C-alpha positions in Angstrom: -12.3 -0.3 -21.5 -11.9 0.3 -25.2 -12.9 2.6 -28.1 -14.5 1.8 -31.4 -14.4 3.8 -34.7 -17.4 4.0 -37.0 -19.6 1.8 -34.9 -23.0 3.0 -33.9 -24.1 3.7 -30.3 -25.9 0.6 -28.8 -24.0 -2.0 -30.9 -23.0 -5.1 -28.8 -19.3 -5.6 -28.0 -18.3 -9.2 -26.9 -15.2 -9.4 -24.8 -13.5 -12.7 -24.1 -10.8 -13.0 -21.4 -8.6 -16.1 -21.7 -6.2 -17.2 -19.0 -2.9 -19.1 -19.6 -4.7 -22.5 -19.1 -7.3 -21.7 -21.8 -10.2 -20.9 -19.4 -12.4 -18.1 -20.7 -14.8 -15.6 -19.4 -17.1 -13.9 -21.9 -18.9 -10.6 -21.2 -20.9 -8.2 -23.4 -21.6 -4.5 -23.3 -22.8 -1.8 -25.7 -21.0 1.0 -27.5 -21.7 4.4 -26.0 -22.4 7.6 -28.0 -18.7 8.5 -28.0 -17.6 5.1 -29.3 -16.3 3.9 -26.0 -17.2 0.7 -24.1 -16.3 -0.9 -20.8 -17.0 -4.2 -19.1 -16.6 -5.7 -15.6 -15.4 -9.3 -15.5 -17.8 -11.1 -13.1 -15.2 -13.5 -11.6 -12.0 -12.3 -10.0 -8.9 -12.8 -12.0 -5.9 -14.1 -10.1 -2.4 -12.8 -10.9 -1.2 -14.0 -14.3 -1.2 -13.5 -18.0 -4.4 -13.1 -20.0 -5.5 -12.7 -23.6 -8.3 -10.3 -24.3 -10.4 -10.3 -27.5 -13.1 -7.7 -28.3 -15.5 -8.2 -31.2 -18.1 -5.8 -32.5 -20.2 -5.4 -35.6 -21.7 -2.2 -37.0 -25.4 -2.0 -38.2 -24.4 -3.0 -41.7 -22.9 -6.2 -40.3 -19.2 -5.3 -40.8 -17.3 -7.1 -38.0 -14.1 -6.0 -36.3 -11.9 -7.8 -33.7 -9.1 -6.5 -31.6 -6.9 -8.7 -29.5 -4.3 -8.3 -26.8 -2.4 -11.5 -26.0 -0.1 -10.0 -23.4 -2.4 -8.6 -20.7 -1.2 -9.0 -17.1 -3.1 -9.0 -13.8 -1.0 -8.3 -10.7 
């Protein structure tokens, strides 16, 4: 889950989950009216460290990216 600021409802958020071996899963969702979004990763994630990157653009084409390189699954 996450929250955007100044991004219109319906804009697409792309979330990339990367494991410690460089394998990735990419999922997309849309921004809700309150600026929030959430995704379900389609393939189970085994215990380990993961990086997560979320990218979104507003209707004017301004792009923003947030990254967490220290995510853990236990």
